[in-house]
RONUFI-840013 format. One record per residue (C-alpha): residue in three letters; x, y, z; residue number from 0. Coordinates in steps of 0.05 Angstrom, whole numbers, plus 5000, padded with zeros to 4 digits. Last residue first. Layout:
   residuo   east   north     up   num
       Ala      X       Y      Z   NUM
...
***
This chain:
   residuo   east   north     up   num
       Gln   5764    5301   5239   394
       Ala   5705    5254   5240   393
       Leu   5658    5305   5268   392
       Lys   5677    5353   5211   391
       Glu   5663    5299   5158   390
       Gln   5596    5283   5188   389
       Lys   5576    5357   5187   388
       Val   5597    5363   5114   387
       Asn   5557    5302   5093   386
       Ser   5495    5328   5129   385
       Leu   5502    5395   5092   384
       Ile   5510    5359   5026   383
       His   5440    5330   5033   382
       Val   5413    5400   5021   381
       Thr   5431    5396   4947   380
       Ser   5374    5368   4906   379
       Gly   5318    5391   4954   378
       Ile   5344    5462   4962   377
       Leu   5355    5478   4888   376
       Val   5293    5442   4864   375
       Ala   5250    5477   4917   374
       Phe   5278    5544   4897   373
       Phe   5261    5524   4826   372
       Phe   5190    5510   4846   371
       Trp   5186    5576   4883   370
       Phe   5207    5613   4819   369
       Leu   5154    5579   4775   368
       Ile   5098    5585   4827   367
       Lys   5096    5660   4818   366
       Gly   5072    5703   4876   365
       Ile   5139    5733   4895   364
       Ser   5149    5749   4820   363
       Gly   5091    5798   4820   362
       Gly   5126    5845   4773   361
       Gln   5188    5823   4740   360
       Lys   5258    5852   4739   359
       Ser   5295    5825   4800   358
       Met   5254    5760   4800   357
       Asn   5285    5749   4731   356
       Phe   5357    5757   4755   355
       Ile   5343    5716   4819   354
       Val   5315    5657   4778   353
       Ile   5371    5662   4726   352
       Val   5427    5663   4780   351
       Phe   5396    5605   4818   350
       Leu   5386    5562   4756   349
       Val   5457    5573   4735   348
       Leu   5485    5556   4804   347
       Asn   5444    5492   4803   346
       Leu   5470    5475   4735   345
       Ser   5543    5481   4755   344
       Asp   5558    5409   4769   343
       Gly   5628    5400   4798   342
       Ser   5599    5355   4852   341
       Arg   5638    5376   4915   340
       Lys   5654    5448   4900   339
       Phe   5585    5457   4867   338
       His   5549    5431   4928   337
       Val   5587    5478   4973   336
       Leu   5570    5536   4927   335
       Leu   5497    5516   4925   334
       Leu   5492    5514   5000   333
       Lys   5525    5581   5008   332
       Thr   5476    5613   4959   331
       Leu   5416    5580   4993   330
       Arg   5439    5610   5060   329
       Val   5449    5677   5028   328
       Leu   5379    5674   4995   327
       Phe   5343    5656   5060   326
       Thr   5380    5708   5100   325
       Met   5364    5759   5046   324
       Phe   5289    5747   5058   323
       Leu   5299    5754   5133   322
       Ile   5340    5818   5124   321
       Ile   5288    5845   5074   320
       Gly   5233    5834   5126   319
       Pro   5269    5866   5184   318
       Leu   5285    5929   5142   317
       Gly   5214    5941   5118   316
       Ala   5163    5887   5103   315
       Ala   5124    5910   5042   314
       Ile   5171    5965   5016   313
       Phe   5233    5923   5028   312
       Val   5201    5861   4998   311
       Tyr   5180    5897   4934   310
       Leu   5248    5930   4927   309
       Phe   5282    5862   4933   308
       Ile   5233    5828   4886   307
       Asn   5240    5879   4831   306
       His   5183    5899   4785   305
       Pro   5164    5959   4832   304
       Val   5090    5938   4838   303
       Leu   5042    5978   4794   302
       Tyr   4996    6037   4798   301
       Ile   5043    6088   4768   300
       Gly   5049    6159   4796   299
       Ser   5117    6142   4823   298
       Tyr   5114    6158   4896   297
       Lys   5040    6155   4913   296
       Tyr   5026    6102   4861   295
       Met   5082    6059   4891   294
       Thr   5050    6067   4959   293
       Pro   4981    6046   4932   292
       Ile   5015    5985   4899   291
       Val   5056    5964   4960   290
       Gly   5001    5971   5013   289
       Glu   4971    5904   5001   288
       Phe   5035    5867   5014   287
       Gly   5049    5904   5080   286
       Val   5067    5978   5087   285
       Gly   5137    5967   5114   284
       Ile   5162    5987   5183   283
       Ile   5236    6001   5190   282
       Val   5254    6038   5125   281
       Asn   5186    6065   5106   280
       Asp   5199    6137   5083   279
       Lys   5265    6120   5049   278
       Ile   5233    6057   5021   277
       Ala   5180    6097   4984   276
       Asn   5235    6140   4952   275
       Phe   5272    6079   4929   274
       Ala   5208    6050   4901   273
       Gly   5193    6112   4862   272
       Glu   5261    6109   4829   271
       Trp   5251    6036   4814   270
       Leu   5184    6049   4782   269
       Val   5208    6108   4740   268
       Asn   5269    6066   4715   267
       Arg   5229    6005   4699   266
       Gly   5230    6002   4623   265
       Thr   5303    5985   4627   264
       Asp   5324    6049   4595   263
       Gly   5399    6059   4601   262
       Lys   5396    6105   4541   261
       Glu   5441    6071   4489   260
       Val   5444    6000   4515   259
       Thr   5372    5996   4541   258
       Ala   5343    6032   4480   257
       Leu   5382    5985   4435   256
       Leu   5355    5925   4472   255
       Arg   5283    5950   4463   254
       Glu   5293    5962   4388   253
       Ala   5324    5893   4377   252
       Met   5265    5862   4416   251
       Ile   5216    5899   4373   250
       Pro   5253    5876   4310   249
       Asn   5240    5803   4328   248
       Ser   5267    5751   4279   247
       Glu   5330    5790   4262   246
       Leu   5349    5803   4335   245
       Leu   5335    5732   4356   244
       Tyr   5371    5701   4298   243
       Thr   5433    5744   4304   242
       Ile   5436    5733   4379   241
       Leu   5429    5658   4370   240
       Met   5484    5654   4318   239
       Gly   5532    5695   4362   238
       Ser   5514    5652   4423   237
       Gly   5531    5589   4384   236
       Leu   5599    5616   4365   235
       Val   5613    5640   4436   234
       Gly   5589    5575   4466   233
       Phe   5631    5533   4418   232
       Ile   5692    5576   4435   231
       Ile   5676    5569   4510   230
       Leu   5667    5494   4504   229
       Ala   5733    5486   4469   228
       Ser   5769    5530   4521   227
       Lys   5737    5489   4577   226
       Lys   5760    5424   4543   225
       Leu   5831    5450   4537   224
       Val   5834    5478   4606   223
       Ser   5810    5413   4636   222
       Thr   5741    5407   4669   221
       Lys   5700    5436   4725   220
       Arg   5646    5479   4690   219
       Phe   5639    5545   4729   218
       Trp   5653    5589   4670   217
       Leu   5615    5548   4619   216
       Leu   5550    5542   4657   215
       Val   5555    5615   4681   214
       Ala   5564    5640   4610   213
       Leu   5505    5597   4586   212
       Gly   5461    5626   4641   211
       Leu   5479    5697   4623   210
       Phe   5467    5681   4550   209
       Met   5399    5651   4561   208
       Ser   5378    5701   4614   207
       Val   5396    5762   4569   206
       Phe   5343    5742   4519   205
       Ala   5294    5724   4574   204
       Gly   5304    5792   4606   203
       Arg   5297    5828   4540   202
       Ser   5229    5796   4528   201
       Gly   5205    5797   4457   200
       Ser   5161    5737   4474   199
       Thr   5164    5709   4404   198
       Ala   5240    5708   4405   197
       Val   5241    5675   4473   196
       Ile   5191    5623   4447   195
       Ser   5233    5610   4385   194
       Val   5296    5599   4428   193
       Phe   5256    5548   4468   192
       Pro   5231    5514   4404   191
       Ile   5303    5508   4378   190
       Cys   5329    5478   4443   189
       Ile   5301    5409   4432   188
       Ala   5331    5403   4361   187
       Ser   5398    5426   4389   186
       Ile   5390    5375   4445   185
       Val   5382    5317   4395   184
       Leu   5438    5339   4348   183
       Leu   5488    5353   4403   182
       Arg   5469    5289   4440   181
       Lys   5487    5249   4378   180
       Ile   5552    5288   4368   179
       Ser   5572    5274   4439   178
       Phe   5581    5318   4501   177
       Lys   5564    5296   4571   176
       Asn   5561    5353   4621   175
       Ile   5557    5405   4566   174
       Leu   5500    5372   4529   173
       Arg   5461    5363   4594   172
       Ser   5474    5435   4612   171
       Ile   5443    5455   4546   170
       Ala   5377    5422   4563   169
       Ile   5372    5455   4631   168
       Leu   5394    5522   4600   167
       Phe   5339    5519   4546   166
       Ala   5285    5500   4597   165
       Leu   5305    5561   4639   164
       Ala   5304    5608   4579   163
       Ala   5235    5581   4560   162
       Lys   5207    5596   4628   161
       Ala   5238    5665   4627   160
       Gly   5205    5680   4561   159
       Met   5139    5659   4590   158
       Ile   5151    5706   4649   157
       Asn   5167    5765   4603   156
       Pro   5113    5750   4552   155
       Asn   5056    5759   4602   154
       Glu   5020    5693   4617   153
       Gly   4948    5678   4599   152
       Phe   4965    5619   4557   151
       Leu   5016    5660   4517   150
       Arg   5002    5735   4523   149
       Leu   5022    5788   4473   148
       Arg   5012    5861   4492   147
       Gly   4964    5909   4458   146
       His   4920    5920   4518   145
       Glu   4913    5845   4524   144
       Tyr   4930    5801   4464   143
       Thr   4919    5726   4460   142
       Val   4958    5666   4439   141
       Gly   4937    5600   4474   140
       Asn   4929    5560   4409   139
       Gly   4954    5585   4343   138
       Leu   4983    5518   4320   137
       Ser   5054    5545   4333   136
       Val   5030    5566   4402   135
       Leu   5007    5495   4416   134
       Leu   5072    5464   4392   133
       Phe   5115    5515   4432   132
       Val   5075    5504   4494   131
       Leu   5082    5429   4486   130
       Leu   5158    5437   4482   129
       Met   5154    5478   4547   128
       Ser   5117    5421   4580   127
       Ala   5168    5369   4556   126
       Ile   5224    5410   4587   125
       Tyr   5187    5414   4655   124
       Ser   5173    5339   4653   123
       Asn   5246    5326   4638   122
       Leu   5264    5368   4698   121
       Ala   5217    5327   4742   120
       Leu   5245    5261   4714   119
       Pro   5316    5285   4727   118
       Leu   5295    5301   4800   117
       Ile   5261    5234   4815   116
       Lys   5326    5201   4834   115
       Pro   5333    5247   4894   114
       Lys   5275    5214   4930   113
       Cys   5274    5240   5003   112
       Tyr   5310    5305   4987   111
       Leu   5269    5312   4925   110
       His   5204    5303   4963   109
       Ala   5225    5348   5020   108
       Ala   5242    5404   4970   107
       Ile   5174    5392   4938   106
       Phe   5139    5398   5006   105
       Thr   5178    5460   5027   104
       Met   5166    5497   4962   103
       Phe   5090    5486   4965   102
       Val   5092    5511   5039   101
       Ile   5130    5573   5014   100
       Leu   5080    5579   4957    99
       Leu   5021    5577   5005    98
       Leu   5051    5632   5047    97
       Thr   5062    5674   4984    96
       Arg   4990    5664   4966    95
       Tyr   4966    5680   5036    94
       Gly   5002    5746   5037    93
       Phe   4998    5759   5111    92
       Ala   4945    5815   5113    91
       Tyr   4914    5793   5048    90
       Lys   4881    5734   5081    89
       Ile   4850    5780   5134    88
       Glu   4809    5816   5081    87
       Thr   4806    5890   5061    86
       Val   4876    5909   5081    85
       Tyr   4904    5976   5057    84
       Glu   4877    6016   5116    83
       Ser   4907    5967   5163    82
       Asn   4975    5996   5158    81
       Leu   5003    5975   5227    80
       Ala   4967    5908   5220    79
       Ser   4998    5901   5150    78
       Cys   5067    5912   5179    77
       Ile   5055    5860   5233    76
       Leu   5031    5810   5180    75
       Val   5090    5824   5137    74
       Val   5136    5810   5195    73
       Cys   5102    5744   5206    72
       Ile   5110    5726   5133    71
       Phe   5185    5742   5140    70
       Leu   5188    5695   5200    69
       Leu   5161    5640   5156    68
       Leu   5214    5656   5103    67
       Pro   5270    5656   5155    66
       Ile   5243    5588   5180    65
       Val   5242    5555   5110    64
       Phe   5316    5556   5095    63
       Lys   5347    5535   5160    62
       Lys   5289    5488   5169    61
       Leu   5302    5446   5108    60
       Pro   5346    5391   5136    59
       Ala   5301    5385   5198    58
       Phe   5234    5384   5160    57
       His   5235    5312   5136    56
       Phe   5169    5290   5103    55
       Asn   5173    5218   5079    54
       Arg   5142    5173   5132    53
       Gly   5097    5218   5175    52
       Ile   5077    5260   5115    51
       Leu   5059    5201   5071    50
       Pro   4984    5195   5079    49
       Val   4975    5269   5066    48
       Trp   5026    5277   5011    47
       Ser   4978    5257   4954    46
       Ala   4933    5314   4975    45
       Leu   4989    5362   4965    44
       Tyr   4999    5338   4894    43
       Leu   4926    5336   4876    42
       Ile   4916    5407   4903    41
       Thr   4978    5430   4863    40
       Thr   4951    5395   4799    39
       Ile   4886    5434   4803    38
       Tyr   4918    5502   4816    37
       Thr   4969    5489   4761    36
       Ile   4913    5478   4710    35
       Ser   4881    5544   4732    34
       Val   4820    5550   4777    33
       Thr   4806    5620   4801    32
       Gly   4829    5657   4739    31
       Val   4761    5680   4717    30
       Leu   4730    5611   4716    29
       Gln   4738    5603   4641    28
       Phe   4751    5528   4645    27
       Pro   4816    5533   4607    26
       Asp   4846    5585   4655    25
       Trp   4919    5587   4638    24
       Ser   4959    5628   4688    23
       Glu   5008    5574   4712    22
       Phe   5010    5537   4645    21
       Thr   5086    5528   4648    20
       Ile   5076    5499   4717    19
       Ser   5032    5442   4692    18
       Phe   5087    5394   4675    17
       Val   5117    5404   4744    16
       Leu   5051    5387   4775    15
       Leu   5043    5325   4733    14
       Ile   5112    5301   4753    13
       Leu   5097    5314   4826    12
       Cys   5030    5278   4820    11
       Tyr   5067    5219   4790    10
       Asp   5114    5216   4849     9
       Asn   5058    5219   4900     8
       Ile   5019    5164   4864     7
       Ile   5083    5121   4864     6
       Asn   5092    5134   4938     5
       Leu   5020    5116   4953     4
       Thr   5028    5051   4915     3
       Arg   5091    5033   4954     2
       Ile   5055    5048   5019     1
       Met   5000    5000   4999     0
***
């Protein structure tokens, strides 16, 4: 019976990962309340219920989860002190963010308990992005809202980021074990991801691919000759990709040119307003619900600051940003220890790209995509800490 429950739990995880790329798709036309990802998340968490006592290990994860839970507590206090922004109690503590932290914890525990399922989960993510490409190519899921392209209800920036992450996961497998056959297969797999990035017109997704590729090659533990060959291959491949992307999407070329020549990121006004808001709310933030009204007050734009760090600082003040940074610093240290011992740079790449995209996208704290990758990073590497402790005791 337990074996059957474990199999169901594993399949629910694979199904959930497959659905992440359709995070905002509402095929049942329920006004965004029941997305594909929402349904699969419920199934996944339900599959955990009979297994919690056997498979859920919190101790290895607590140094990452506890700062985030304390962060939620700080947000609740800030919301209580700025109650004029709170219409319902669930908004006072950011219930979606809390749910995503719980979601991250369970997936991290799953991967910690069953590390062999990680490649299947990542394969599921890649397969999902290939399905997105196929459906978009057939004209499905493509809509426009206020003149902006949306793919399955998702804004082009986040969909471009999803494609860039899939591209880097696939490329890492080629770099880790190079062969002509793998080169042909993975190149064919990556073409759809590059096409989605081009379609999205997202500068962040464009930069993510090349930033991630640079990190993959730079941190790859191999001989000087092999690393040199990989770098040359990477530079040539990047040159071809850049040419294709700029020629296939003139809008992206124009936006990149504006960034290079004028320093226009499209977020300058928002970030300036956010810095001014922080100056007046350094210690006590305004809570999650107070961020947009505060941004409107200081920038004249009714939007979040499109930067996770500025968002957290405005919402939770200095205590909140310290707790959030504690989580990120601890995760960074863990990934560096794992890299030194394994030589695999994929986790470093995923971390860099996730943080890069959270630093430029609005609402990123509420996106399941980023919390899923945090779960992957923690669950696949946290066992290293136990090994380090055992080695220290043996010395």
